[in-house]
N, C-alpha and C positions, 0 to 999 in steps of 0.2 A: 504494500500500500504506500503510495507516494505521500509526501507531506500535504499536498493539496487534497488528495483523496481523504486523508486522515482528518483534515480540518473540516471538510464537508460532512464526513461521517460524524465527527464529534458534535458539530452544530445540530445535526438531526437528533442525536442522542440527548443533548441538553434540552431541546424543545420537547422531545418525547417525555423525558423525566418530569419536566414542569407541568405538561398537560396531564399526564397520568396522575401525578400527585394532587392536582386540582380536581380531577374527575376520573375516578377509577373505571369508569365505563368508556374511557377513551378507546377508540378502535385500535386493536393490536394487530399489526400486519405481520404476515409470514415474511421473514427476512430474506432479502437478496441484495447484499451490498457488494457482491463481486469478490469478496475476500472471506476465506474460511474463518480467520480471526475475528473479523467484524461480525459475521453471522453468529459465531459462538458467543461473542461479547453481548450482542443484542439478545440472544436467547437467555443468557444468564441474567441480564438486566430485567427482562420481562418476568422471569421467575422471581428475582429479588424483589421487584416492585409489587408483584402480586402477593407474595408472602408478607411484605410490609403492610399491605392493605387488608390482609386476611381473606384474600379471594383465591380461587383455584386458577393457576396459570393455564394457558392453552396447552393441550397435550403435545403439540409439535415441539415444545421446548426440550422435551426429553429424547428427541430423535438423536441417534448416534452421530449424525453429521454435525451436530452442534457441540461436540466435545473434541478438544484438540489432543493430538498424540504427544506433542512436545509442549513444555511450559512456555507461556508467553508473559513477559514482563514489559511494561512500557519502556521506551528507550532510555529514559533517565535513570532507570534502576540498575545501575551497573555494579555497585559494590556487593560483595557476598553478604555482608552484614545486613544491608538494606533489603536485599532479596529475601533473606531468611526472615526478617521482621515482617515483610510483606506477606510471606507465606502463612504467617500466623494470623495477621490482621484481616486478610481477605475474606469477604463473606462467602459462605459455603456454596452458594449458587454459582460462584465463579471458580472457586477452588476445584470443584468437581469437574469443571470444564478445562482445567489446567491454565486458567487465567489468573494472574496475581496483580492486585491493585493496592494502592495506598488506602489507609483507613478512612480518609476524608474524601474519597473520590466522588461520592454522591451528596456531600454536604453542600447546600446552596445558601446564599445569604438571604 
């Protein structure tokens, strides 16, 4: 995923998070971002937000294609210590997909 593609993806994610938290009946689309990492990330996010709201996530989030074989850390997570901490802090919906994030990834002002 190029930097521009990542920026576009992240903008869509931020809008989706805000919309879903305002209205949990927000339409949840089946992902197609053109990147296995982005699709897995979105599936984890949908499951995470659904659990946060106490609602059942769509069944497609559990499809095997939304789980990564290799661990994914955002590019800024280079040090071993930071990666280890991130592996502990990451919400389970992402851990099981082999995606590791900082603890405040979904905190919004």
